[in-house]
N, C-alpha and C positions, 0 to 999 in steps of 0.2 A: 343772518338771510331773514329778510319779512316773516312775520309768523304765518301770515293770509296766505303767502308764497308757499312757505313749508306746508299748510295743512292741505294746498290744494295740489299742489307735487302727491304729498301721499293719499290725499283721493284718487287721485290720477291713478297713481300705479296700484293700490287696490283694484279700482274697476278694471283694468287690466289684466292684474290676477283672480278674478272671482268669475264665476261662469256667468254665463249671459241668463235674462231671466227667467225662470222656468225650466231652468237646466239643472242636472242633477251630477252627481261625482263617478259617474259612468258616463257620463259625455262621451261622445268619439274625440279619438284628436289625431293632430296631423304628427308626420313622421319630427323627428330632432335632425338634422340635418345638418355636419359640422364641415366647412370651406378651407381647402388649405392653398398654399399658395407658394409658387414655381419659382424659383431660383434661375431666373431666366440669362445672370452673367455666367452660372455654372456651365448652361447648358448652351452658350456662347462658345464659351471656353474648349468643351470636351467637342462641339462642334467643325470647331477650326483643329481639332488638335485630329478627327477624323479625317477631314478633309485633304490636309495634307500631307496625307501619306501620299495622294495622287498629286503632284506639283502642276500639271499638266490642268486641272481641274481648279483645285487652289486659285490658278492667278485669274480665276472668273468670280470669284467670292468677294463680297465685299463684308468686310466687319465690322470696321468703324461707322458705326449709326450716328447721323446727323445729331447737333451737340441742340440744345430748346425746346425739344421738342418731347411732348408726354411716353414716357416708357411704354404705353401700348399702341403709340404711334408705329405700322409698320417703318417707317424711314426712319427707327430706332434698333431696328435689326436689318437690317437689308440682307446680310447671309440668310439670314431663316425665310424673306419676299422670294428671296432665286430658288432658294430648296425646293420650297412649295412648287415653285410653277416647273423645277425638275421634276417631278415626285406627283403630282396631282393628275398624272396621266394614267398613272398605274392604282395610284391610292388617291380617286375622286373624290372632294370636297376636304382634303387632307388641310386645309389653313383653317375651315370653321375650329380645329382641336385648339382648346385655350391651355392646353400643357402641350410638351413637348411627344410626340408623336415617334416611340420605339417600336421597331419591326425586326424583321429577321432579315434587314434586305441593307446593302452596302451600296450607299448611292454615288460613292466616290471611285467605286471598282465600275459601275454600273456606269455612271454621265463619261469615265475615262476612255468607255468600250465604245460609247455612241459616239466620240466623236473622233472616235481612229475610222466607226464600221459603219454611220451615217445613221440616220434613224429608223434603220431597218427592223425588223422582228428580232432583237435580240432575248436569247434563252433564257428569259427572267431567273427562271432555277436556277441557275447559272450561279447570280449575283445574293439568292437569301435559301442558303445551305443548303439546296435539291427541293428548298420546302417548292412545291407547284404555285402557281398563283392565286392571288387570294380569294378564296372561295368569299370571300366578305369582308368591306373595312368601310367603318362609320364613325364620321366625326361628326361632332354635334356640341354644344354651348357649354355643357360637362366635362366633354373627354374624349373618347376614341376607344373601339373597339375591335377587333380582327377575327379572321379566324383561315388559321391556314391548314395547309393536311401534306403528309409524308405520305408518300407511294410507297407499298410494302417493298423491298429493294432499293429503295432509293436512300445516298446519304453513303459516300466513303466512310468505309470503318466502322461504321453503323451494325452491330453483332442483327444475328438470325432471329427474325421471331415468328410466333406460331400465328399473328392476328391475319388475318388474310385480307383486310380493307383496311385505305389511306386510315393514318392517327388524326384527328382532328385536335389541333391544338388555337383555342382560343388565348389571347391577352386583351386585358381590359385595365384602361388607366383612366382615373376621376381626377377632378376638381372637389368634387360632392363624396363624401362617405357619408352613407347612414347611422345615425349613434343606436345600437343595439341593448339592448342587456345579455349579452352573449358569453354564457359562461365555462364558453368554448372558445371566444375570442383569444388572438395573439400567442395562440400556442405553434407546438413545429419543430424541427429539427435544426440544424443551421446546416449550410451544406458546403462542405468545406472547398470542393471545384469550384465553387462560385464566389467563394467570398471576396477574392480579390477586384470582382466586377462589380457586385453587390454585396458590400459589407454586413449588410445590415438581415439576406435573403435568410428565409425559411420554410421550410418543407412541408407537406402534411396533407393526408389523405384525408378529406371530410364531404359528406353528404353527398358521395360517388364520384369525388375526382380530386386526381393529383394535384396537388396546388403549390404552386413556388408565390407565395407575397414577397415584396420587399418595395422601397423606397429610394427612386430617384429624382434629382431637383427639387424636393419636399414634395415629391405628388407620388399617393401609392399606386403601384402596377398589380398586378396576379397575372398567373399565367398557369392556366389549369387546362385537363384532359379529361375527361372522363372516362372511369376504368373501374374493373371491379380488384378488389383488395385481395386477388382468389390464384390459382396456379393458369397457366397463361391457355386456350383453349382460342380454335380456328375464327368463332366468329363472337365473339368477348374480348376486349382487350383487359392484359393481364395488366395493374400498373407498376409492378416488375420488368413488364414492357415499354411499358407510356415512359419510365426515368429516360433512359437514356434520348426518346427523342425532343421531352420537354426540357433535358438540359442542352443538348445540340441547337432547340430554336433559343433558350436564354444568352447563351455565350454567341448567336451572331447577331444579338440587338443591339443596333444602332440606331442613332437620331437621324427621322425621314420628315420631321416636319412639324406641322404645331406654329402659336401664330400668339403672342401678348394680349391677351383680356382686358378689362375693369375688371379689379381685386372683386370678389364675391364677399360677400358677410354670413355665416352661421345662419341657421332658418331654423327659428326655434317652433318647436311644438305648441299648435293652439288649436282653439272648438273649431272640430270640423263641419263645415256649412250641409244642416242637414232645415228639409222641412218641417216649417211649424206644424202644420194644418196634420191631426191622425190618420190615416188612412182607412179605409172599411176593412179592409180583411187580409193584412196585413200583421203576422207576429212573428216572433221569432226569440227561439233560447239563447242565452248567454253565450257570449266567445270564452269557450271551452271547456262547455258543458257537451260532452260527446256521448254518445250513445254508451251507459254502465257498460263495462265489460269489454268493452270493444278495444282501450287504446294499449298500446304496445307492450311485450313482458307485464302485463297482470297491473298494469297502471290504470288507475280509477278514473282519470281525468285529462283533460286536454292542456289547451295551452291557452289560456286568456289575454289578451292582446286586444284590445278598445281602438287600437291605432289604424284610421283610414289613411292606406297606404298613397293614395291617388287618387283623386276627382274622377272619376272614370265611368264612361259609359257601358249599364251592364250591357256582358259578352250574350245576350239573348237579345233577338229583332223583338218579341213581343214579349207580354205581362201575358196570364199570370206563369209565374218560375217556381222552382221549390228547392229548397238548397236543403239533401237530406243524404245521406249515405246511404250508397248503392252496395255496399257488403253486408251489410249488418244490417237486418229491418227487423222491428217489434210486431209478435203475435197479438193482432187488436183486433177484435170484433169490427165488421163493417168501415174500418180503414185500406187508405191507399196510398200509393205511392204519392198520388198529387193533393198534399191536404199543407195546412200550418198546422203547428210551427215548423220554422225554419229550425235548423240545426247545423252546429259544427262539427263537421269531419277532419280538420287539421294534421290531428293524432292519432286517425284514428290504427287500429293495428296495421303493418307492412314493414319490409326488410328493406326499404328504403330511410338512410340516417336524414334524419333532420332533429340541426342542434335545439331549435328550442322545445320540442314535445320533451318532457323529464325520463322518459324509457331511450331517448335517441334516436330514437326510429319512429317512422308516423307515415302519412301520408298525401303528403308534401303540396294539398291544395282542396278543394272544396268541388264537389259534387251535385251540378246543380240536371234538375232534369225541364222540358217545358211543360207547361200545360197542355193536359187533352185537346184534341180540338173539339169547337162547340158541338152538341147535335145537333143537324140539319144545317151545319155551317156552311155561310153562300159567298163567303171570302177566298175560297180556294184554299182555306187551310187544309196541308197535307201532312200526317203525322210525322213521316219520314223525309218532311222537307223543310225542318224548322230551322230558320238562319239562324246561323253563328256570327257576329259582328264586331270589327275592331272596335277597340273599349278608348282606344284613342289615336288619333294620328303616330305613326310611326314607322320605324321599317322591319321586315319580318328577317329573324331566323332561322332558316330551316333548308337542310341540303335533303334532295330527292332522297327517296323513301322512309323521312324518316316519320316517328309516327307522332310526333310534337310539331306543333309550331306557334314558336316564341316572338313574341310583338315588341320594340325594344324602344322605351321613348329616353331619347338624351334633351336635355334642354340646361336653362340658367337655374332652374331650381326643381329639378327632376333629373334621377338617372335610373331605371325602373324598367323590370323587364314583366311581361303578364306571359303565361303558356298556354295550350289550350289542348288538349289531348282526345283521343277516339274518335277524328273524324279517318275517312280513308284515304292512307300515301297516295296510293294510284291517283284517286278522284284530285289531292293535292295537286299533285305531281301536274297533273293535267291543267288547272286551272292556273301557274303558275305560280302558287304560293308558296317560293323559295328566294333564299338568300339574296337581299337586297331590295326587294320589291318593297314599295314604300304603299302605304295606305289608311284613307283617312278616316278619322271616331263615323262610328256607324255604318262602316261598308260590309256587305256583306262577304265574309271569308272564309263560306264553307255551311254544313249544315251538322246539326247533331247526329249521332250515330254510336255505332257498336264497337268498334275496332280495336283490338287489343290484341297485337300479333297474327289477325287474322279477324273475317266480319264473322259476324255473332260472338264475339271473344268476349263481350260484357254487357251489361244493360246499355240500353240507349240514353244516354247521359252525354253533359262536356263536364271535363274535368279543366279546373281552372285555377293557374295558383302565382303566385306574383314572387318574385325577387329584387333584393335590391342592394346595392353594389357598399363595400364594406372593407377593411383593409383584410379579410380572408379571403374577399372576391364577390361571388354572388349567392348568397345565402334567401333559402327561401322564408317567408314569413305567412303569418296566418290571415290568408286572403277574407276572411271571412265577415268580418267589421269593411272592410274596402268593399264589398260585395252586397253589407244590407245596407251600408250607405245609399249605391249606386244604386238599387233597387228600387230606393226612396224616392230618389229622382227619379227615375221611369214613371212611377206610378201616381209620381207627385203627391205622396204624405208622405208622413209621418210614421213608420213600424211599430210594433207593441210589442220591448222585451219581457215575456212571462219568463216561470223556473226559477229553479231548475227543477224539471220534473222530481214531485217526491217518490220517495220509494225505491227498490230494487226494482230493477230492467226487469221487461219482462223475457224471453227466454231470445238468443239467436233465433232468427228464422231460417239463414242459408250466410255463410261467407263464402268465400272467394277459396279456390282450391290449392290446396298446399303447395304447388308446382307453381300458383300464381304468386300468392302469399311470401314465398319464400326463395323471387329472384329479382336480378335487379334487370332491366331492360340495357342495353349497352346505350342507347344514345338517349333513350325518353328518362331516365333515373324512376319514373315510375308513378304511375297514376293505375287503377283499376277503379 
């Protein structure tokens, strides 16, 4: 090869790897994401086996696709097109999934019964292992997510349980897997009762969830139930009671839909876009620099993470806003809660499991306070009505009366979740902020409040956190850098990093009561 050409290529590669002008070694990064490939031939073979269990139904399916068409052309997999058409009334948008949709639903039995009984109101639970009609189903360009519930006493042969509410089971499958430096990743115990159906399945209790992770047709799937690894209680689900529910769910999984799409490539980490112009009054301490002495199990530091996991709209409608601890505060003459610099509190002491924190426990997210209404404000500013907004276009995951609202984004380049806490559940119910609601970026979804089990249960602030999909399921990652980056876009100015703060920390002004610090809410996993 010509020496000039080699030199040009070398310089071009170096330019790609070097930071942009003015960048520093601690520049914010975008996440690294791996893409997987579906073994569609194996999917069709398995589907044919499942469908032929009902000969009357099998006669209506075509498994021989047209030749000389691209593999992603629907004509290449007519059986899947037919299956999607049959199941979409129950699972809307199922054809959008680029991976096989596995659900605890038996399409062959359902279609067979429908042929005999007509399109009347068939009892859906009968065809999905007694799980009631799906609470949430969302299919997008990266995969799908679903939530099902099993009512108390439902399910033939199920052991009796103490927990008095329906057990919610989540399943997710994704073509995209976030690459985390995860010291706990890939662990778990084999499940002999399910090994024939899922040879690589493993069971693990992690971050407050019982999880079953497995690979099928080349794609990672995770079935999970939020639970406590403790004695059964009427109001809190114990993982030992969740186990038979999860395994019933897994044994009932069948191919219900999905459609091939264009192959996806890995997404390399790069430098995140940030404003160039310095902000006049925004400063922040480094990621991982938590209040000294506030870490779980006497850990002094947090988890430094310079990844902006998504380019989001800031979750509060207006600036100024302040990211600070709401459980630990410094005694400092003249200081107020509304002041810069910002400070990370992702790994602040809590009893909630967080794999990225050195202690194994942490806060799971970041506390954010809105600025006070200006003196003499004439723009209608109400300190009790400061708006919380959707950070992206997405779908809401939330059952009635739950304390947390989760917003999920599922696109060709992202599969990520954002959780909001401390808004009043009854108000969210009344506003229709429930499973399946679609919201637009910037849309108002509530107001900053102080609900934690009851009104006035915490200070007035928003808890915000981020989860990404991995081979262990949805894991919490530090949202601090993501929020700094979003706030810079909101104020159209680049913040100034300062610190870490020198010297020993001042005394802790106040901490949460022990009964709060040492509990895990069975639905929310936790924020304070």
